[in-house]
N, C-alpha and C positions, 0 to 999 in steps of 0.2 A: 874624565872619560865617560862617554855616553853609554846608556843601557843597550846591550846587544839586542838586535831585532828578534832573535829567538826567545829572549826573555819576555818581550812585549807580546809575542804570539801566545806564549804559555799563559801569561796573565789574562789575555782575552778569552782563551779557552776555559780557564777556571771560572771566570765570571759568567760565561755563557752556560756552563754546566750548572752553576748555582742558580741562575735565572730560570733555567729549564726545570730544575727541581722545585723551585718556588711556585712556578706556574702549575706544575702537576699537582703539588700539594694543595694549592688553593682550589683547583678544579675538583679534587677528590673530597674536599671538605666543605662543599656547598657555596663556594664563592660564585657571584653572578658572572656569567660569561655571555658574550654576544655571539650570535650565530647568523650567518647570512642565510636568508630564507626567500623563497619566491613570493612571499606574501607582503613584501615591502611595498608593492604597488597595488592599489585597489583594483581588483579584477573587474569591477563594474557590474557585477550581477550577484544574485542570491539564488539558493536552491529552494524550491517549494516542494513540500511533500503533501500531496493531495489525498483525500479520502472521500468517496462518493456514497458510502454506506453509513447508516446510523449504528456503527459498530466501532468502538474504540480499540486501539491496539497498544500493547506495551512490548517493546523489543529490548531484550537484554543482551548486549554485546560489550561486556567490560573488556578493557578498562576505559575505552573511549566513550561508550554509551552504556553505563550501568543500567539505565532504565529509560529508554526513549519513548515518549508518549505521542501517539498520533490521535488527535481528537476525533470523535464521531461526527458525521455530517448531520446537522440539525434537520428536523423533519421537513421544514419548508425551504431548505437551501439546496443548491445543486452540488455543493461540495464544502468540505472544511479543509483547512491546511495549517501546516506549521512550517517553520523555516529552519534551514541549515546554512552555515556559512560556506563561502566558496572554498575555503581551506579549513581543515580541522587539525588540531595538534595531537600528534601520536606520541605517547610517552615511551621512553627507553631508559634502561638502567645502565649507568656507567660501569664498564667492566671492573670487577674486583671491588665494587662499592655498593652501597645502597642508595646512592644519589641518583636522582632522576633528571633527565633532560628531554626536550621535546623537539620533534621535527614536524614540519607541516606536510599535509597530504591533501591531494585533490579531493574536495568535498563530494564530488560525483562518485568517486570510488566508495566512500563511506555510505553515501545514500543508496547505492546499488546493493551493498552488503545488508543494509537495514531492510530494504524491500524484498530482496531474494538472495540469500547467501550463496545459492548455486550459481548465480550470475557474477559473483565477485571474482576477480577484482576489476571488472570492466568499468570504464568511464563513459561508455557509449549508451546513449538513451535507448537505442533499439534493443539492447540486451534485455530490456524489460518486457518486450513483446515476442521474444523468441520462445520456442518450445523447449521445455526443460523436463528431463525425467525426474519427477519430484521425489518419488520414493518416500523416505521418512521425513522429507523436507516439506511435505504437503502444507502443514500449518504455518510454516515459516515463509512461504512464498506469498507475500502480501499483494503482489500484482494480481493474483487470482481472486483477491477479495476487494478489488476496486481501489487499491492504493498504488501510487507511483510518484517518482520524483520528476521535476520538470524545471526548465529554465524560464518557462512562460509564467508571467504574473497573472493574478486572478482576473485582471481587467483586460487581458490580451484576447482578442477575438479568436486567435488560433487555438486557444485552450479548448474550445468546443470539440475540435477533432480528437484531442487526447481523451476528453471525457467520454466520447463515443467509443473509443478503442477499449477503455477499461470497463465501461459499462457492459459492452459485449462480452468481455473476458469474464466478468462476474456472472453474467447470465449463464454462461457455459458452466461455470463452477456450481451455480445454484442447481442447474439441471442434474449435474453429477451427484450432488449431495442428496437431492430428492430421490434419485434412482437408488442410491445406496441405502437410504432410509426405507424405501419400499421393500428392498431385499431383506433387510433386517426384520421388518415387520412380518414378511412372509415366512421367515424362519422362526417366528415367535420370540424374537430377541429384541423387544422394544427397549430394554434397559440400555442398550448400546446406541440408541438413536441420540445423536449429539445435539447440543443447543444450536450449533451452526445449521444443522439439518432443519430444525424448527424455524430458525431465522430465514432460511431459504424459502420455506413454505409460506411464511408470512409475507415475504417480499413479493413472491409470485402471486399472492392472493389465493392460495389453495388450501383445501382442507382434506383430511383423510381420517380414518378411524384412529390412527396413531397420533394425529395432530388436531386435537380439538381445543378450542379456547373460547372464553367469553367474548362476545362481540358487542359492538355498539351499532345500533341501527340508525340510519340517516335516510333522508329523502333522496332518491336518485335524481341527479340534475337533469336527466334526459326525460324520464317518464313520470317522476314524482312519487313512485312507489317506495315503501320502506324497504331498504336493503341493508346488508351488513356493510359497515364502513370499511373502505379499503379494497373492495372487490374490483376485479378487472372487467367483469361482465355479469349479466344475469338474464333470466327469461322473465318477461313481464306477464301481466294477466292475460294477454292475447296469445301467449306462447312465442312471441318474437324475441330474438336475442337482442339485448340492449347492451351496447359496448360502452364502457366507461374509460378503459385504457387499452387502446388498440395494440400497443407494443406487448403488454403483458398478456393480452388475450391471444396474440399470435404465438408468443413464446410458450404459452400453455397448450397450444394446439387447438384452440377453440375456433380460430378462423384461419383461412388460407391467406397467403400473401397477396394474392390477386383480389381478395375481398377488402383489403385495407385501402381506404381512400389515399390517393397520392400524397396529399398534404400531411397525412399522418404516418407516412412510411419512410421517415428520414433515416431509420435505423436499418433498412432492408439490405443495403449494400454491405457485404462482409468487410470488416475493418481489421481482421486478423488473418492468419494464414489459412483458416478454414471457416466456412460459413456455419453459423449456428443453426442447429436443427430445432424444431419445436419440441417442447418437453414431451417425454414419453412416459412420465410417471403415471401410475394408476390412481392418481388422486382425483377426487371429485372437485371440479372447479367451480361449482355453482356458488355456495356460500363461502365466504372467506373471513378469517378473523382479523381483528385489529392487530397491527404490529405492536410488539412490546414497546411502549413509549408512545409518542405522538405519531399519527399517521403521516406517511411520507408522500410527498407529491412528486410525480415524475417530471 
């Protein structure tokens, strides 16, 4: 007599339950599991994180980025950069256990979070150039300090447009920092003038009673007189204004836009939502100190 069909079904159910328990047990105790991910195919691109200032940054966003380092831009270079993958692995804990598993996430989302947490979780490049109410996130918005992520490689000619956008963005930040420092100085509160405010003064080639530094004197390439290294302009022995860096001289308010030669006026068109105004700081723009570290070429 054959085995009844109901007995066969019961036997199969018992085996299925046993197999399910074994699978769950192995997963809970660290057995290797395979997971379908969107990273199986090479996306064909990398993410570049650029920096145009001689200012390093460390971003702490654990557990994915316990300490992400963005190198400073060397004095004689236009930018520095580091790389991020097209996808990053995000860790998760298995429910009811201490075991970890990982899921992949679009690297652009991670890059946006590193550059400006207020723009997270966008994967849109343009989120980096939008206006954000910074509040207590001022120091965390690295887009304001000449950093951004890009899909453009260092040798891509189109990268020049992005460099211009974030250079203009930094110039606006520098003006705000200098204005804030002038206010602190007027209040007799120099102890709260931050290193970033001094950095902005150095970058703009400005000096003020609250920002004095030792300087290195060099021969002016235009008139041959000895001047402080790194200045944007000076007055020569004849009382004429000698311009060394037209962009910085304009940003400092020393010259009007119409005075700048056309071939030197590449930055004049606004590249962000509002045009930058010349600096209004009450700083004396004649002598300027050497930047901390090697002098930076524009």
